[in-house]
N, C-alpha and C positions, 0 to 999 in steps of 0.2 A: 664669305666674299673679302677681296680685295679693296683698300678707299682708295682710289686713285690719287694724284697728285696732280693740285691746283697752285700756279702760278696766276696772278694778274700786275702785270708792270715788273715783272721779274721779283716781284716777293712770296714770296709760297705761305701758304696758309695752312697749318695744321689742321688734323680735325679736331674738335670739337674746342674751338677756337673762333672769335667776335674781332676784325678788323675794321679800319679804314682807311682806303687805299686814294692818294691824290691820282688822279691821271694827267699829265701833264698836257695843258690843250695849245696855249700856245704865248708870246706873251706880248703886254702892252706896248709903245710906245715909249712909257715910261720905264720900262723894263720889267716892269711887274708882273707875277707869274699868275695864268690864270689856268686852274685846273679843274677838274672831274671831279668831285668826291664821287667815291665808291663804298656802298658800305658791305664787307661780308660776314654773313651768320654761317659758319661752315659745324656740321653738326659730329658728332665722333661714329656715330653709323652711315652704311654707303644708303643712298638714295639718288634722285633724282636732285639736278641743277636747274632752279627758277630763277629767268632772272624778272626785276620790275623796275619798269621805267619811265620817269615823267618829264616833262617841261622839254620831249623834244621838240615841240613849238613854245619858247619862252613865256608868254604869256599865259597858259595852259596850269592856273595854279593848284588845282582841287589835285593829282596825283603828289604833288610835295609834301603835299598834307598827309596823306594818303599810307605814304610812307612813312613820313614820322610816325605816323600811328602806327603802323605793320609791324616797326624794330621795337615798339614796348608793348609788343604782347607777348605776354608773362612766359611763355613754349619759345621763345626764341631767346630769352635770357638763359635757357637750359638748355643750353645745346646737347646734354644728353636726351636728349625727348625726340630731337632733330634729325631725320633721318633724311641725308641731302644736305645740299648747303643751296641757300635763300641769299643770291646777289643782286641787292637792291641801286637803282641808281637816282635819286630825287632831280634831281637837276642837268638834265644829255647838255642841255643846248644851257649853255652856261651866259654865252656874249646875250643872249637873248631875254632871257631870265633877269639879268642888271638892267638892261635897258627899256623892259617894258613890251617888247618886241615876239612876235610869231616869229620874227626872223631871224640869219643873223646880220650880221654885220654889209654883206656884201648883199643884202637882198635875195638870197638865196632860201628855201623854203628845204628845210633841213630832212622833213620823209619825202623829200622827193630824191634825193641827193645818196642812198645806199646802193650796193654797199662801198661806194665811196671808191677815194685814190688818195694813200699818202702824198703823190705826188701834182695831188688837181687844186681846189680853191678851199675857201677855208674851210665851206660844208661839207666839202670830199674828203678832207682828212679828216674831218670831227666825223661822221661817219664811219670812215674808215679806223679812225682809232678805238670806236664805241663797237665794231664790228668782232675789230681780232684779239680784242681785250676781256670783251663780257661775252658777247652775244657766242659766238666760236666754241664757249668754252661750258654752256648751256645745253638743256636738252627739253628744255621748253618754256613758254615766255607770256609775260604782259606786259600791253604799253597800255599807259593812260592818260588819256586824252580831255578834252570840255568843247563844247563849242567855240565859235569864233565870239567875234564879239555884242555883244548886244544881241545873243543869240544863244538861247538854253536847249541845251539836249535832255531828254530826260534820259537817264542812268539806262544803257544798253550793251549789247556788247557785239562787235562788229567780227565775220570773222571766217574762216572755212567753212562752215558747217556740212560742205561735202565730206569733210575729213572725220572719221570717226573717231582718232583723238582728239582731233580741237571738239569736234561737237561733246564729248564726254564734257573735256574743262568746260565751257561755255554753258553748258546746261548747267554744273555745277556751279558756278559764277553765282548762278541767284538772281538774276535781272530782270526784270519785267517783259522786255524785250531781247528778241535775238538774233538778229540781222545778219545775212550771208549775203554777204558781197569780195566780189574779186580782187586779184591783188593789184593792187596797183604800182604802177611803173618807179621804180626806183624809192618806194613804199620801206621802212623797217622790215613788217611783218613780210612781203616778198619776199627781201634778202635773207628773211629768217627761216621759212617756207623752202625757199631751195636746198637751204642747210641738211631742210630734213626735222626744223625745230617749229611744232606746234604754236604759233602764237595768239593769244586773244588782244586786243583793243580795244580799251572800256573808255566809252563816251560820256560825261555825265556832267552836267551846268555848264558856264561859261566863262567865256577869258576873262582874268584881275579880275577875276570873285573868286572868295573860296564859301561852297555851299555846303552847308551842314549834310544835307540829303544824300546828296551824292560823294560827302566824306567818310558818310558811313557805310553808306553799298559797298564801296568800293575797298575797304578794308574788310568789309567783311566775305565779302566778295572770293578776294585774294586766300583768306584764309580757308575759304570753303578750299578753291581749288587746290590750296596746297595736302588737306585733309584728303581731296577724291586723288592727290598723288601719292600718299603713302607716305608725305614729311613729316606732316602734325597725326598724333591721334587723330579719330574719327569716336565724336562723340558720342554719347549711348544712347542721349533722347533726340531726337530730333526736330524740330518743328516743320510739321507739314506747309510747302510751299505753293503755291499757284502757278500752276505751269506756265511755263513763259511761252508767249505769242511768237512762232517764229515768223519772218516777215523773209521770204528770197529776194523780196528789192524791194528800192524805197523810189523815191523820184523829186518833183517841188509840185510844189502850186505858186503860181504865178498870176500878184494882181493882176486885173481886164483892167482898172483904172488909179490915178491916181487920190490920195487922201491920207488921213488916217486910222490903222486899222483899229478894230473893237473886240479882239477873241471873244468868241462866246464858248468852243469846246474848249474845258483844261488839260495843260499838259498832262498825255497818258492817258486822254480817255478812250473809251473806244467812238468811233460814229461810222455811222451807217452809211450807202455809196446814195450818195445827195444829201447825207444830213449837213447841216450850217454851222462853217467852221468859223466865220468872224460877216465882220461889216464893217467898208471899207466907207469911209464920207467924209468931207475936208469939210474945212472949221464954219467954211460962209456961208452953203446951201444945204438945203433939207434932203436932194439926191445921198440914197445910200446904194452902193453895189453889194449883194449877199455875196457870201463867196464857200458854194453848193462842196 
């Protein structure tokens, strides 16, 4: 089986090589260039092409560290053991990352701007660049996210579990919860799906914080996906993992009154219908509101 050619930003990446390619994004008014660094690890043997992206929202940091640790994995430093290609982009939204902001300077959400346009807004152009130079050249994808500011997400995968290939990779990732979610207009996941590229969205931790548990779970999850795809050798002994909870939908529980929330159920715990999630009380009165 022949190894197909691969070029990113006009640079040819031969089999058995590892390199960093800077995708030019724009220039500041000071003429300083802004680039999106892309790490490419290409095996000597043919196989899938997996993109792993982080910081599409510039304030979501866990994915940046996940990719840094992933690239230090011993197997990825021996191209002879790798089947296929890993394309890792630790910071997609470079502007937002620099400014510690979820959004781009034009206040647009990059993950609602795909597939983008080369002649559109800053967000549209960045989305188009990422699609053309990275996503279009891959067969599978993993997009790394966190919760918002002051909101922590239990490590989980969001994916179209009705697609057998996506469901297979979601199960292999090895997190406690798999959430079946519809594709949102303008999202990277939707644009990748339209190209026939199965893509997982990993959510864990909160914005502007490094969370060690979320990071470790993310690194292990991406490696497991690579093993499932045959990009890395499968381990001889596999520790038994608890079967994940598969949720077909999710919803918010809204506070019925004002006050300070005292959570009673730890993150990730199982709660029966009608069970106590928390108590809301203001600091001046004894009145308390239970959240069943």
